[in-house]
N, C-alpha and C positions, 0 to 999 in steps of 0.2 A: 696584495693578497693573491693567492693562487686561484686560477680560474675555476669557477664553480659551475658544474653542469646540472645539478639537481638541488633544489631547496625544498625540504620537507617542513611543513608548517603544522604544528600541533595547536589546534584552534582553542580559543577560550573567550571569555567575555572582555577581560581587560589586559591580560598579559599573555602573549603568544610565545611559543618556543620555536625557533628556527634552527634547522640543522642543514648545513650546506656540505655537499660532497663533490669531489672532482671526478674526472673520467675514470679513475682507477678505484672509485668507490671509497676513497679515503676521506675521513671527516676533516673539513677545512675549518668549520666553526659550528658551534652548538650553543646558542645563547638565547636569552629571553628578550623580547621586544614589547614595549607598551603599544596599546592599540593605536594611539595617535601617531606612532612612528612606523607602523607596519608598512604602509605604502611607500614611504621614503626608502626604507631598506630594500623593499622588493624591486624598486626601480634601479637599484645598483647592480642587478643581475638580469638584464633584459633577455639574455640568450638561454637562461636556465629553464628547466622544467620544474614547475611548482606542483608538489604533490601534497594532498591533504586527505585525511580520513573522512569518509562520508558520514557526517554526523550533524548535529545541530549547527546552523549558520554556515555550513560548508557550501551550500548552493549560492548563498549571497556572495561569499568571498570568491567563489569560482566565477560567477558572472562579472564581479568587479575586476578581477585580474584579467579575464578574457577580454573585457572591454578596453584594457590597456595594451592589448596586443601580445599578451604573454601566453605561454603554453601551460595548461593546467590539466591535472588528472586527479580524479577523486577515486580513492581506493576503498573497497568495502571493508567495514570494521573487522569482520572475522578474519580477513587475510592479514591485516595489520597485527592483530593479536598474536598470530603465530610467530612473529619476529620479535616480540617483546621479551627481553631477558632480565633476570634479576628482579629486584624490587621495583615497583612502579613509581616513576616520576616523569616530569615533563621532558627532560632531556632524553631519557630512554624511549619515551613514546615517539618523540620526533625522529630519533634514530631508526626506530622500527618502521616508521612511515617511509623513510628514505630507502631502507633495505627492500621493503615490499614493492616500491616503485620500480625497482630494477629487475624484478623477477618476471620471467616470461610466463605466459599463460594466465595471468591475472587480468580479468576484464574490469576496466574502470566503470564507475557509475556515471551515466550520462548527465550532463549539466542541463538543468531545466531552464526553459525560457520563463520570462516573467508571467506569460499567460498560463503556463503549466503550474507555476507556483501559486497563482491566485486561485486557480481551480482547486488545487490541493488544499489551500487554506479554507475555502468554502466547505469542502467535503469534511475536513476535520472539525470545523465548527459544528456542522450538523451532527457528526458522530458524537461530539461532546454533549449535545442536547439529548440525543437518544440514550446515551449512557446515563445521563442525569435523570431522565424519566424512568429508566429501568431501576435505578437505585432508589428513587423516591417511592415507586410502587412497592418494591420489595420491603422497604423500611416500614411503610404504612401497614402492609399486610402482616408483617411480624408484630408490630405494636398492637394492632387490633386483635390478633390471636391471643394476646395476654388477657383480653377482656372477654374471651369466648366468642369472638366474631371472626369467622373464617371466610375470607374473601376468595373468589375464584381467580384463576390465573388468566392472564391476557389483559393488556392495557385497555382495550375497548370495553370489555365487560366490567373491569374494575372501575373505570371512570363513570360508567353508567350507574353502577350500584352504590358507589360510595355516598352520594348525596342521600339516597334512600336509607342507608344504614345510619347516617348522622341524624336524619329526621325521625327515625324510629325510636320511640321512648322505651321500647321493650328491652333494648340492649343495655347492659350494665356499663354504660359510658358516663363518666362524670361530666359536668358542664365544662370543666377546664380542658378535658381531653377532647370533647366535641369541638371546642373552639380551636384547639391546636390542629385537629384533623381537618377542620374547615380551611385553615390556612394552607395546609398541605394540598388540599384539593385545588385551591386557587393556583398554587405553584405548578401543579400538574397541568391544569388548563393552559397556563402560560407557556409551559414547555411544549405542549402539543401545538399551540399556535406558532411558536418559533420554528418547530420542525416543519409544519405545513408551509410557512413562508420560505424556509430554506429550500424545501422541495420545489416550490414554484420557481424560485430564482435559478436553481440548478437545471431544471428542465428548460428554462429559457436560454441559459448559456449553452446547453447541449444542442438546442435547435439552431443556434446561430453559428456554431463552430463547424467548419466543413469536414474535419476529420471525424468528429463525433457523429455527424449526420451519416457518414458512410458506415460507421460501426453500428448505428441504430438499425440499419437494414438487415443485420444478421439476426438469426433466430437465437433467442436467449440473451440478448443484449438490450438492456434498458438504459435510460439516461444516466443513472448513477454508475453503472458498470462502464459505459462508454467514457464518461468523464474521468473515472478512476484509472482506466487503462491509458488514456491520453496523458493524464497528469503524471503517471509513473514512467511510461516508456516512450512517450512522444510518437515518433514514427517507427519505433522498434527496429531501427537500422543497426543497432548494436548486436542483434542476433543474426547468426549466419543463415538460419533456416527456421521453419515453423516448429520442427521438433525441439530445437534448442530453446525456443520461446516457451513451449509447453513444459519442458523440463525445468526451466527457471521458475515457473509458477508452482512447481511441485505436483503437477498433474500426471506424473509418470510413476511406474513402480520403483520401489527402492531396490537398488542393486547391492547385494552382498555376496562375497565369494572369496575363495582361496584355493590355491593349487589347481587353477584352471577350471574350477567348478563355480558357476555363477548361479545364484538363487535370486529370483524376483519376489519381492515382498509386497506389502501394502503400499499405498500412495506415499511418496516421499515427503510431501508437505513442506518442501523447501520454498524459499522465496516469500513474497508478500502475502500474508494470510488474508488480508482484506480482499485483494484481487481474486484469490482462489475461492474465497467464500462467495463472492458475487457471481463468479462464473458457475460455481456448483449450484447455487440457487436458480440461476437462469437455466441451467441444464435440467434441473428438476421440473421446471415449468415446461420445457420442450418435451420431456418424456411424458408429462401428464396429458398433453394435448396431441401427442403423436398419433393416437388412434383415430383422430379426426382428419388426418391428412393422408393423401395417397401419393407419396413420392419416395424416392430411394433413401433419403436421409431418415424419414420417419420409419420406413420398413426396417432399416438397419438398427435404429434405436430400439424398436420393439423386439427385434430378434435377439439383441444383446441382453435386454431385460429378461426375456424368457429363458435364455440360456444361462445367464450368470447372476440374475437377480437385479432388482431395480436400483440398488445402491451402487453396485459396480457399473451398471449402465449409465447412471447419472454422472459418475466420474469420467467414463469414456466419452460421453457427450460433451462434458466440460473440456476435456482434452482436445476433442475435434474442434470445438468452438474457439479455443485458444489458437489453434493452427489457422483457422479461418481468419481470425483477427490479424495474425501476422501477414497473411496473404493480402488482406484488404489494405493494411497500412503500407506494405511495400510494393504491391503490384496493382492496387486499385480494386474496388469492389466488383468490377465487371469481370475480373479474372476468376471469380468463383462461379460454380454451377448455380443455376436459377433456384434449384430446390433447397439450397443452403440458406436462402434469404427468407425473411419473414413474409407473411402474406401481404403486409402493407407495401412492401417493395415491389 
């Protein structure tokens, strides 16, 4: 067989598609392989670069192949999509991965360590609990409205008032509906307890991790944000500078232009929406308490809010926080000015 320099793997649960190309980017083979045979086939090409689309199970296979001493690259899904031609099938998907792997300027997705993966797992489990609680509350509010009972917004007030509503015989609720709503209330209490337990576990993990402890010293960074940042970017070494990191998070203006004229628009909102949301919420807290602090950072934040409004100031603070995160991860927390740190630091 002709020497293969790159092997693209289209991942799946049971049957994988492997596309091997040589140094001239000519396809040598493009065939399907069962899950149990994958590692044996991979070992036949120890000098090849193994390229995969960053999708479900890609981190597991990237760690597995890396532990075998092989070179692995994970390519963002949006870059692979650009090279897909014709009707979609596994062979064309694998070929698109192989073509994207040879294009310059495409930054690969970092391979997560096992510790990063377990943190991300805990965060997603907690997120599932929160989504379930929101769905449950919205469902019960909608169902009770059909009986003329209008419940207030907010989980805290809803949980407090629901037992009172079920106990009030003035409402036109049938015994069957009251029993069903009682079961929903118990499910709400259970979800709240699970979220509380998950929060406690995540806070403990953040307190024990040295990288998260550094991030917690920054203003606007709490345990959830620190853990989410570490789980997503690790040491952030894949970014050349702090501005590139902020741009990856979507905390910079959107650039549009033609004919030499460039227009700056609203926030680009590229990258991970969860990380961006956490940073913006933290920035909102920083702006809220800025008037109680007498330092350069707080003065700057208040000046931006007065000049451009609180919403744009919040995004500007989130952008600056993202840049400080990059500095803390790459150069250490001591490289930042003292007034950028929280009062506890």
